[in-house]
N, C-alpha and C positions, 0 to 999 in steps of 0.2 A: 735647763729650769736651774736655776736661786734654788738653794733654802736656808734657814739663815747660816751664819756661820759658824764650824766646828773648830773650837780649840781643843788641838792637838795632847793636852792635859789633861782633859777630867774626859771623862764618858756619856754619851747621851740621859742614862740614868741617874746619873751625878748631877745633871742642868736641868734636870725637866722642872723641879722651883722655879731656875729660870721661866721659863713658858709661861705655868698652870697659874701662876701668884701665886698660889695659896697651899696648892702641892696638894690639894684633893685627892680623893681615892676616882679614881673613874671604873661604873662600876660598880654591881651584887663584892657584902664581904665575899669573902670567899670563906667564911666559918661559918653564913647564913644556907648555900649551899650545898642542894642536896649531892650523892653522890655524882649520881650519872651527868647534874650540868653542872658539879663539873671538870668530870671528864670529857662533857661536851665542850668547853669554852679553854681548854687547854686546846684539844682538838683543832678549834677555829682557829686559836691563834697560832701553832704549830702550822697548821699548808696556809697559814696567810704571812708568812716567819724571813721568807728568803725572800719576795714584793719589798712585805714595808722597811727590812734593811740595803734593797739598794736605789727604790726611788721615791720614800715616805720623805716627809719633812722632817726635820731633827728632831721637831717635840713631839710627830708622831712616832720617831722611834724610841725617844725616849716615854714614853707612855706604852707599846706595844715590848718594852724590856720588866718597865715596873711588874705590868697586869701580868706576864707569863713568870716574874718567878713572886709574886704573892700567887695568882695558883699555886705555880708549885710546891710551894714552904707550903699552907693546906694540904697537899694528896700530899706529901711527904709525914708529917705532921698528922697525918689519919692513916698510916700506913708506912710504921717505923720499919717496920719485919718484914716487905713489902720482900718476891719472889725472889732472886734476880740470876737470871738466866746463864750458866756455864760456857756455852756459847760468846756470852759475853765479854766475857772477859780475859784479860792480854794478862803474856807473864810480866812480872815487874822485873 
């Protein structure tokens, strides 16, 4: 199955305005989401990540990437001092 052509010089999130016209936001503004809704939305996106990467059209992948970035940016803004699990650290 063919999707939109892929230009190797740009990533899907850089090309998203080519597909959706006005570059408008898809979904509720993350700032407006309660913490539990924000977490739920991020879980949903992470659950569908591999399938979207492997099988979705370029525009769907770009929207997925953009929405993930929007939600994760909001999460980090709300939790700048989040606890880092020391087992997740690697030697430099």
